[in-house]
Residue, then its C-alpha position, 0 to 999 in steps of 0.5 A: m796334385i796327385d789326386i787330380a792327376l789320378a782322377q783325370v786319368t781314371g775319369q778318361l778311362d771310365q769315359a772310354l770304357k762306357r763308350q766302348f761297352q755302351v754303359r749309361e753315363d751315371d754308371k761307373l766302370v772305373v773307380l779311384c779308391h782303395l781296394l780294401e777297407q782298413d778292416g780288410t773287407v773289400a771296399k763296396e764301391v769296387a764291386g763289379k768295377v775296375a779299381a784304380f789305386l796308388v801303389n807307390v810314389e817315386r821321385e824322378a831324377v830329371p837330368g839337366s835341371g838347374h837351380g830355380a832362380g828367376r832374375s829381375l833388374s835388382r833382385v834374384l828370386v830363389q824358388p825350390e825346384p819342382v819335384h818330378l814324381n812317378l806314380m805307380v798305379m794299379f788297375a784291378a778288375n774286381y768281378a766276383g764269381g762267374n764274372y771272371t771273363e768280364a774281369l779279363k775283358m775289362l783288363s784287356s780294354t784298360v790295357s788297350f786304352f792306355q796303349g792307344r793313348p799313352v800320353f795325356n796332354h792339353q791337346n788330347t785332354p782339354d780338361l787336364d789341370a793347367r798345372i800339369d803339362r803332361l802325363t805318360m802311362e807306361i806298363e810296368n813289368l813285375s815278376i811273379a815274385d814281385l807281384s806276389n809281394l805286392w799283393g801281399v803288401l796290399s793284403g788282398k787276394y790277386l785280381p786280374s790287374v796291371l801296374y802302370r807307371m804314371r811319369l813326370l808329375a811335377l809338384d811345384a811349391s809355387q812360392l819364393s824361398a828367398q829374394v836376394p840382391r842381385v850382384v852386378q860387376p861394375e863396368r870397366s872403363 
């Protein structure tokens, strides 16, 4: 489900940037992939593009969620609670050499896109996967020290980038963990 959510959001961003900059449909401006290969070299597919990649996954504490139990006349169906996740997603403009202003332009357009469309739901994104109710994009502020640490962990040199928190992706096991007999108190006369 993480892959589907990220692919749909980056696909929407890619389409919006293509329309804004009048780029051919078969060219990509946004790619969902690692910034660096395992050997430390820059991934080929991110050259001259905005790279979107997962930085962290956090569990969202959802207040007021109860136990996952459904009822029938004779049994109680017990299901595990869905896990609500926040995905930390980095959008980095990878434009080398004299294209630094292009990187800044793409970064600005990325921020503008999410500012104008902070929520992805079935009304504004009809092809959003049916298992996803909605996704909310919130810009995440990092101090210079945190940003330096993050880029150190990523083993890369800083690129113009912005970090977003994609909120409330619910992963549901969609399986029963138990069926237990329903206990009914007898009626008193």
